[in-house]
C-alpha positions as CSV (number, residue, x, y, z in Angstrom):
1,M,-52.1,71.5,105.7
2,L,-51.9,71.3,109.6
3,R,-54.4,74.2,109.8
4,R,-56.9,72.3,107.7
5,S,-56.5,69.2,109.8
6,I,-57.1,71.1,113.0
7,Q,-60.2,72.8,111.4
8,G,-61.5,69.4,110.2
9,G,-60.9,67.9,113.7
10,A,-62.7,70.8,115.4
11,L,-65.6,70.5,113.0
12,L,-65.8,66.7,113.6
13,I,-65.8,67.2,117.4
14,G,-68.5,69.9,117.1
15,V,-70.7,67.6,115.0
16,L,-70.3,64.7,117.4
17,C,-71.1,66.9,120.4
18,A,-74.1,68.4,118.7
19,G,-75.3,64.9,117.6
20,T,-74.9,63.6,121.1
21,A,-76.8,66.5,122.6
22,F,-79.5,66.1,120.0
23,A,-79.8,62.4,120.6
24,Q,-80.1,63.0,124.4
25,K,-82.8,65.6,123.8
26,K,-84.8,63.4,121.4
27,Q,-84.2,59.9,122.7
28,G,-86.0,57.3,120.7
29,D,-85.4,58.6,117.2
30,V,-83.1,55.6,116.4
31,N,-83.9,52.1,117.6
32,V,-81.7,49.0,117.2
33,F,-83.3,45.7,118.1
34,L,-82.9,41.9,117.8
35,R,-85.8,39.8,116.7
36,G,-86.6,36.2,117.4
37,G,-89.6,34.0,116.8
38,V,-91.1,31.4,114.5
39,G,-92.1,31.3,110.9
40,D,-93.4,29.1,108.1
41,Y,-94.3,29.2,104.4
42,T,-97.9,29.4,103.3
43,G,-99.8,28.1,100.3
44,D,-98.7,24.9,98.7
45,L,-95.2,25.2,99.9
46,G,-96.5,25.5,103.4
47,D,-98.1,22.1,103.1
48,L,-94.6,20.7,102.6
49,S,-92.6,22.7,105.1
50,S,-92.7,22.8,108.9
51,T,-92.6,25.8,111.3
52,G,-89.1,26.8,112.2
53,P,-87.1,29.4,114.0
54,M,-86.6,32.9,112.6
55,W,-84.2,35.7,113.7
56,G,-83.2,39.2,112.8
57,L,-81.5,42.5,113.5
58,T,-83.2,45.8,112.7
59,L,-82.4,49.5,112.6
60,N,-85.4,51.7,113.0
61,L,-85.4,55.5,112.3
62,Q,-88.4,57.5,113.6
63,P,-88.2,61.0,112.2
64,T,-91.7,61.8,113.4
65,T,-94.1,60.3,115.8
66,F,-96.3,58.8,113.1
67,L,-93.7,57.8,110.4
68,G,-90.8,55.4,110.7
69,F,-88.3,53.7,108.4
70,E,-86.7,50.3,109.0
71,V,-83.9,48.3,107.4
72,G,-83.0,44.9,108.7
73,Y,-81.6,41.5,108.3
74,E,-83.8,38.4,108.6
75,G,-83.2,34.7,108.6
76,S,-85.2,31.5,109.0
77,H,-84.9,27.7,108.9
78,N,-87.6,25.4,107.8
79,Q,-87.6,21.6,107.2
80,V,-89.3,20.2,104.1
81,S,-91.2,16.9,104.1
82,D,-91.8,16.0,100.5
83,S,-93.1,12.4,99.8
84,R,-91.1,12.4,96.5
85,L,-87.8,12.6,98.4
86,F,-86.4,10.0,100.8
87,D,-84.9,12.7,103.1
88,G,-86.3,16.2,102.6
89,P,-84.0,19.2,102.6
90,S,-84.1,22.2,104.8
91,L,-84.6,25.8,103.6
92,V,-82.3,28.3,105.2
93,R,-83.2,31.9,104.3
94,N,-81.0,34.9,104.8
95,G,-82.1,38.3,103.5
96,G,-82.8,42.0,104.0
97,S,-85.7,44.3,103.8
98,A,-86.7,48.0,104.1
99,L,-90.0,49.1,105.4
100,V,-92.0,52.3,105.8
101,K,-94.0,52.2,109.0
102,V,-97.0,54.3,110.1
103,S,-98.4,54.6,113.6
104,P,-100.9,56.9,115.5
105,P,-99.0,60.2,116.2
106,F,-100.4,60.5,119.8
107,L,-99.0,57.1,121.0
108,T,-95.3,56.9,121.6
109,T,-94.7,54.9,124.8
110,V,-97.0,52.0,123.5
111,R,-96.9,52.3,119.7
112,P,-99.0,50.2,117.4
113,F,-97.7,50.2,113.8
114,A,-98.3,48.9,110.3
115,G,-95.6,48.7,107.6
116,V,-94.9,47.8,104.0
117,G,-91.7,47.5,102.1
118,L,-89.4,45.6,99.8
119,G,-87.0,42.7,100.5
120,M,-84.7,40.1,98.9
121,S,-83.6,36.8,100.4
122,Y,-81.3,34.0,99.4
123,V,-82.8,30.6,100.1
124,D,-80.1,28.0,100.7
125,V,-81.4,24.4,100.1
126,R,-79.5,22.1,102.4
127,G,-79.7,18.4,101.9
128,A,-80.9,16.3,99.0
129,G,-83.3,18.4,96.8
130,A,-83.2,16.0,93.8
131,G,-83.9,18.9,91.4
132,L,-87.2,19.8,93.1
133,Y,-85.5,22.4,95.4
134,D,-82.6,24.5,94.4
135,S,-80.9,27.4,96.2
136,D,-82.1,30.7,94.7
137,L,-82.6,34.4,95.3
138,M,-86.2,35.6,95.8
139,E,-87.9,38.9,95.9
140,E,-90.5,39.7,98.5
141,V,-93.0,42.3,99.7
142,P,-93.1,42.4,103.5
143,L,-96.3,43.5,105.3
144,A,-95.9,44.0,109.0
145,V,-98.1,44.9,112.0
146,G,-97.0,45.1,115.6
147,L,-96.8,46.8,119.0
148,E,-93.7,48.5,120.4
149,F,-93.1,49.4,124.0
150,N,-90.7,52.3,124.4
151,T,-89.3,53.6,127.7
152,G,-86.1,55.4,128.3
153,G,-83.3,53.7,126.5
154,L,-85.1,50.4,125.9
155,T,-87.6,49.2,123.3
156,A,-89.4,45.9,123.2
157,G,-92.3,44.6,121.1
158,V,-94.3,41.9,119.3
159,R,-94.8,41.8,115.6
160,G,-96.2,39.7,112.8
161,T,-94.8,39.8,109.2
162,Y,-96.2,38.3,106.1
163,R,-93.9,38.3,103.1
164,V,-95.6,38.0,99.6
165,L,-93.1,36.0,97.6
166,I,-92.6,37.6,94.2
167,D,-90.3,34.8,93.1
168,Q,-90.2,31.3,94.6
169,D,-88.1,29.5,92.0
170,F,-86.2,27.6,94.7
171,A,-89.1,25.2,94.7
172,D,-90.2,23.4,91.6
173,I,-93.4,25.1,90.4
174,T,-95.0,21.8,89.3
175,A,-94.1,20.4,92.7
176,T,-96.1,23.0,94.5
177,D,-98.6,23.9,91.7
178,N,-97.4,27.4,92.3
179,G,-100.5,27.9,94.4
180,G,-99.2,31.3,95.7
181,G,-98.4,32.0,99.2
182,G,-95.7,33.6,101.1
183,L,-93.7,33.5,104.3
184,M,-95.3,34.3,107.7
185,D,-93.6,34.9,111.0
186,A,-94.3,36.1,114.5
187,S,-91.5,37.5,116.6
188,L,-90.6,39.3,119.8
189,T,-88.2,42.3,119.7
190,L,-85.8,43.7,122.2
191,G,-83.3,46.5,121.8
192,A,-82.0,50.0,122.6
193,R,-83.1,53.5,121.8
194,F,-80.8,56.4,121.0
């Protein structure tokens, strides 16, 4: 039993040392960054909502120079001004998404990219919705474009994301005529590379 524990500990130390050496040799394969910016709904719901803050935290894996994978948390806050309500509610969205990103293989320090993925968000309706707005889970398809600046252990960038809302049942369909639309945001990113 003690012998297995020692072997397991030695194996773990070896893996950690090799992983650290690999990460130092190939710095930039893993990026963790914060996002902050502004966002608003589009379509008929966009006519009733105002632009508000958005935020997020993202983990980016870059196995090759031209292909990357992202998973992240996003949130946003938008006020609603609906003439049918005395005091419109606010829409607080919290969710996650996963993206596949592609970029030119010859650009690594300044990297333009485009991405597509799948996401899910919970929209919390805060305030008096009067049955016109109800908290709900919605599915979305995020489409992103941006520019990343990578140097040493730092990464920064700008990006725009448009989320096609597959399900927007948090807003009464007859209230918005279900004219389609989505959620658009623009953000700055800042983080670390490993």
